[in-house]
C-alpha positions, 0 to 999 in steps of 0.5 A: 732499130737502125740509129740515124746520125745526128745532122748538126744545124749546119750539115746538108739534110740527107735522108736515108730510108726508114727501118723497117724495125724502126729508128733511133736518133740521139736528143740528149738536148732536147733539140732534135727533129725527125725530118720525114719525106713520104714519097709514096701515094698514100699517108703513112704514120709515124709513132714516136715512143714516150718512154714515160707516161704522160698525163694531161687532165683526163687524157693517158697516152704513152706514144705520139703518133703523126701522119704525114701526107703523101709528097710531104717532107716535114720536121717532127719534133722538138722532143721533151728528153724527160718523156722521149728519151730512152736510157741512151738518151735517143728518141724511138721512131717506128713506121705502123704503116710500113716503110715504102717510100718514107725517108728520114734523117735527124737532126739537131736544130734550135 
């Protein structure tokens, strides 16, 4: 997995190609977002791994998947540190539909 630099609130958003093995980014304060640009011609999914399983009512899940429409450039997050942070206080993102045309940046945005 590649480790994305965490951009601060005043940093310009500079996106990099998504890594085929996935990406990680710092989330120690719980205010990080993954900014995803899908420049492919089809919707692509991004899966964010929950490190601790969550249970709401009778629904059990261990990851969250969002679909990014073709041409969209959207922020995803904020991520609850108790559910999403791994032992290095980072959130892990993977791309089940591949990374062709997928650009990402991690940013701390209050």
